[in-house]
BAVO-599853 format. One record per residue (C-alpha): residue number from 1; residue in three letters; chain; x, y, z. Coordinates in pm, whole numbers, plus 50000, padded with zeros to 5 digits. Example, Ala and Ser with C-alpha at 12.3 -4.5 7.8 and 13.67 -1.06 7.14 Angstrom:
% residues 2
vextor pos 1	code ala	unit A	X 51230	Y 49550	Z 50780 $
vextor pos 2	code ser	unit A	X 51367	Y 49894	Z 50714 $
% end
This chain:
% residues 118
vextor pos 1	code met	unit A	X 51639	Y 43900	Z 94486 $
vextor pos 2	code tyr	unit A	X 51908	Y 43878	Z 94709 $
vextor pos 3	code glu	unit A	X 52133	Y 43968	Z 94393 $
vextor pos 4	code leu	unit A	X 51990	Y 44299	Z 94346 $
vextor pos 5	code phe	unit A	X 51933	Y 44383	Z 94729 $
vextor pos 6	code gln	unit A	X 52192	Y 44182	Z 94941 $
vextor pos 7	code arg	unit A	X 52069	Y 44413	Z 95228 $
vextor pos 8	code leu	unit A	X 51725	Y 44241	Z 95237 $
vextor pos 9	code gln	unit A	X 51904	Y 43891	Z 95258 $
vextor pos 10	code glu	unit A	X 52083	Y 44021	Z 95573 $
vextor pos 11	code arg	unit A	X 51749	Y 44085	Z 95688 $
vextor pos 12	code ala	unit A	X 51585	Y 43780	Z 95603 $
vextor pos 13	code asp	unit A	X 51492	Y 43682	Z 95918 $
vextor pos 14	code asn	unit A	X 51320	Y 43998	Z 96017 $
vextor pos 15	code met	unit A	X 50923	Y 44066	Z 95929 $
vextor pos 16	code gly	unit A	X 50842	Y 44307	Z 95689 $
vextor pos 17	code asn	unit A	X 50730	Y 44565	Z 95932 $
vextor pos 18	code gln	unit A	X 51093	Y 44528	Z 96113 $
vextor pos 19	code leu	unit A	X 51282	Y 44694	Z 95811 $
vextor pos 20	code ser	unit A	X 51386	Y 45050	Z 95752 $
vextor pos 21	code gly	unit A	X 51162	Y 45242	Z 95474 $
vextor pos 22	code gly	unit A	X 51432	Y 45190	Z 95249 $
vextor pos 23	code glu	unit A	X 51449	Y 44816	Z 95314 $
vextor pos 24	code gln	unit A	X 51043	Y 44789	Z 95273 $
vextor pos 25	code gln	unit A	X 51090	Y 44974	Z 94960 $
vextor pos 26	code met	unit A	X 51338	Y 44727	Z 94815 $
vextor pos 27	code leu	unit A	X 51115	Y 44432	Z 94923 $
vextor pos 28	code ala	unit A	X 50807	Y 44599	Z 94762 $
vextor pos 29	code ile	unit A	X 51033	Y 44618	Z 94447 $
vextor pos 30	code gly	unit A	X 51138	Y 44247	Z 94475 $
vextor pos 31	code arg	unit A	X 50784	Y 44147	Z 94541 $
vextor pos 32	code ala	unit A	X 50680	Y 44312	Z 94202 $
vextor pos 33	code leu	unit A	X 50958	Y 44165	Z 94011 $
vextor pos 34	code met	unit A	X 50881	Y 43815	Z 94150 $
vextor pos 35	code thr	unit A	X 50573	Y 43837	Z 93908 $
vextor pos 36	code asn	unit A	X 50812	Y 43832	Z 93584 $
vextor pos 37	code pro	unit A	X 50633	Y 44184	Z 93504 $
vextor pos 38	code his	unit A	X 50641	Y 44301	Z 93158 $
vextor pos 39	code leu	unit A	X 50655	Y 44653	Z 93282 $
vextor pos 40	code leu	unit A	X 50787	Y 44777	Z 93595 $
vextor pos 41	code ile	unit A	X 50618	Y 45086	Z 93750 $
vextor pos 42	code leu	unit A	X 50759	Y 45297	Z 93997 $
vextor pos 43	code asp	unit A	X 50606	Y 45619	Z 94111 $
vextor pos 44	code glu	unit A	X 50878	Y 45830	Z 94347 $
vextor pos 45	code ala	unit A	X 51019	Y 45479	Z 94428 $
vextor pos 46	code thr	unit A	X 51301	Y 45679	Z 94646 $
vextor pos 47	code glu	unit A	X 51109	Y 45978	Z 94802 $
vextor pos 48	code gly	unit A	X 51193	Y 46033	Z 95157 $
vextor pos 49	code leu	unit A	X 51512	Y 45772	Z 95163 $
vextor pos 50	code ser	unit A	X 51861	Y 45834	Z 95267 $
vextor pos 51	code pro	unit A	X 52091	Y 45918	Z 94974 $
vextor pos 52	code leu	unit A	X 52267	Y 45555	Z 95073 $
vextor pos 53	code ile	unit A	X 51942	Y 45381	Z 95005 $
vextor pos 54	code arg	unit A	X 51817	Y 45599	Z 94717 $
vextor pos 55	code glu	unit A	X 52160	Y 45523	Z 94545 $
vextor pos 56	code glu	unit A	X 52089	Y 45156	Z 94601 $
vextor pos 57	code ile	unit A	X 51793	Y 45157	Z 94434 $
vextor pos 58	code trp	unit A	X 51895	Y 45340	Z 94158 $
vextor pos 59	code ser	unit A	X 52176	Y 45094	Z 94097 $
vextor pos 60	code cys	unit A	X 51937	Y 44822	Z 94099 $
vextor pos 61	code leu	unit A	X 51696	Y 44987	Z 93863 $
vextor pos 62	code gly	unit A	X 52044	Y 45033	Z 93620 $
vextor pos 63	code arg	unit A	X 52097	Y 44645	Z 93638 $
vextor pos 64	code leu	unit A	X 51736	Y 44572	Z 93623 $
vextor pos 65	code arg	unit A	X 51786	Y 44774	Z 93256 $
vextor pos 66	code gln	unit A	X 52066	Y 44601	Z 93133 $
vextor pos 67	code his	unit A	X 51890	Y 44281	Z 93174 $
vextor pos 68	code gly	unit A	X 51605	Y 44419	Z 92979 $
vextor pos 69	code gln	unit A	X 51334	Y 44485	Z 93214 $
vextor pos 70	code thr	unit A	X 51131	Y 44770	Z 93090 $
vextor pos 71	code ile	unit A	X 51055	Y 45034	Z 93348 $
vextor pos 72	code leu	unit A	X 50810	Y 45314	Z 93411 $
vextor pos 73	code val	unit A	X 50960	Y 45566	Z 93674 $
vextor pos 74	code ile	unit A	X 50814	Y 45860	Z 93778 $
vextor pos 75	code asp	unit A	X 51049	Y 46086	Z 93986 $
vextor pos 76	code lys	unit A	X 51206	Y 46429	Z 94048 $
vextor pos 77	code tyr	unit A	X 51546	Y 46307	Z 94036 $
vextor pos 78	code val	unit A	X 51618	Y 46423	Z 93676 $
vextor pos 79	code asp	unit A	X 52005	Y 46354	Z 93705 $
vextor pos 80	code arg	unit A	X 51956	Y 46012	Z 93777 $
vextor pos 81	code leu	unit A	X 51696	Y 45955	Z 93529 $
vextor pos 82	code leu	unit A	X 51897	Y 46075	Z 93224 $
vextor pos 83	code ser	unit A	X 52128	Y 45766	Z 93282 $
vextor pos 84	code leu	unit A	X 51845	Y 45523	Z 93320 $
vextor pos 85	code ala	unit A	X 51581	Y 45625	Z 93111 $
vextor pos 86	code asp	unit A	X 51576	Y 45615	Z 92710 $
vextor pos 87	code arg	unit A	X 51298	Y 45858	Z 92691 $
vextor pos 88	code his	unit A	X 51146	Y 46116	Z 92891 $
vextor pos 89	code thr	unit A	X 50786	Y 46280	Z 92939 $
vextor pos 90	code val	unit A	X 50704	Y 46591	Z 93144 $
vextor pos 91	code ile	unit A	X 50352	Y 46613	Z 93229 $
vextor pos 92	code glu	unit A	X 50216	Y 46901	Z 93374 $
vextor pos 93	code arg	unit A	X 49825	Y 46915	Z 93472 $
vextor pos 94	code gly	unit A	X 49758	Y 46613	Z 93292 $
vextor pos 95	code arg	unit A	X 49900	Y 46735	Z 92987 $
vextor pos 96	code val	unit A	X 50236	Y 46641	Z 92806 $
vextor pos 97	code val	unit A	X 50418	Y 46974	Z 92788 $
vextor pos 98	code trp	unit A	X 50742	Y 46820	Z 92702 $
vextor pos 99	code ser	unit A	X 50908	Y 46451	Z 92523 $
vextor pos 100	code gly	unit A	X 51248	Y 46370	Z 92420 $
vextor pos 101	code ser	unit A	X 51559	Y 46152	Z 92461 $
vextor pos 102	code ser	unit A	X 51796	Y 46181	Z 92767 $
vextor pos 103	code asp	unit A	X 52036	Y 46362	Z 92537 $
vextor pos 104	code gln	unit A	X 51763	Y 46621	Z 92459 $
vextor pos 105	code leu	unit A	X 51666	Y 46692	Z 92804 $
vextor pos 106	code arg	unit A	X 52047	Y 46710	Z 92888 $
vextor pos 107	code ala	unit A	X 52089	Y 46969	Z 92654 $
vextor pos 108	code ser	unit A	X 51775	Y 47149	Z 92791 $
vextor pos 109	code pro	unit A	X 51803	Y 47246	Z 93153 $
vextor pos 110	code asp	unit A	X 51569	Y 47503	Z 93123 $
vextor pos 111	code ile	unit A	X 51272	Y 47234	Z 93095 $
vextor pos 112	code trp	unit A	X 51429	Y 47109	Z 93439 $
vextor pos 113	code his	unit A	X 51404	Y 47442	Z 93621 $
vextor pos 114	code arg	unit A	X 51026	Y 47534	Z 93451 $
vextor pos 115	code tyr	unit A	X 50866	Y 47204	Z 93519 $
vextor pos 116	code val	unit A	X 51057	Y 47007	Z 93789 $
vextor pos 117	code gly	unit A	X 51228	Y 47305	Z 93964 $
vextor pos 118	code val	unit A	X 51607	Y 47143	Z 94007 $
% end
């Protein structure tokens, strides 16, 4: 786990409640990965975190993807999801309103603005 989150290695002697919000999120992801999941589900994993910590988590997810980990990410940072995800699904009020590849979503900024507001 320390390979993914070197920051946690620096804080190894600290209790979980002594970690920052971003470090706690890294710890939660690390704990989930320790179970060797077939699917890692992350819902707004970077919400409210500093840009530096957010970037560290996105980088980790990219490395996990490269190593074959299947990840379902629910997030509003569409620009980061474009480089991470194979497929995207936009759900509004419990209904799928759009689904497609990263290339299709990249070519449809109107989808971003209509449903995500970015």
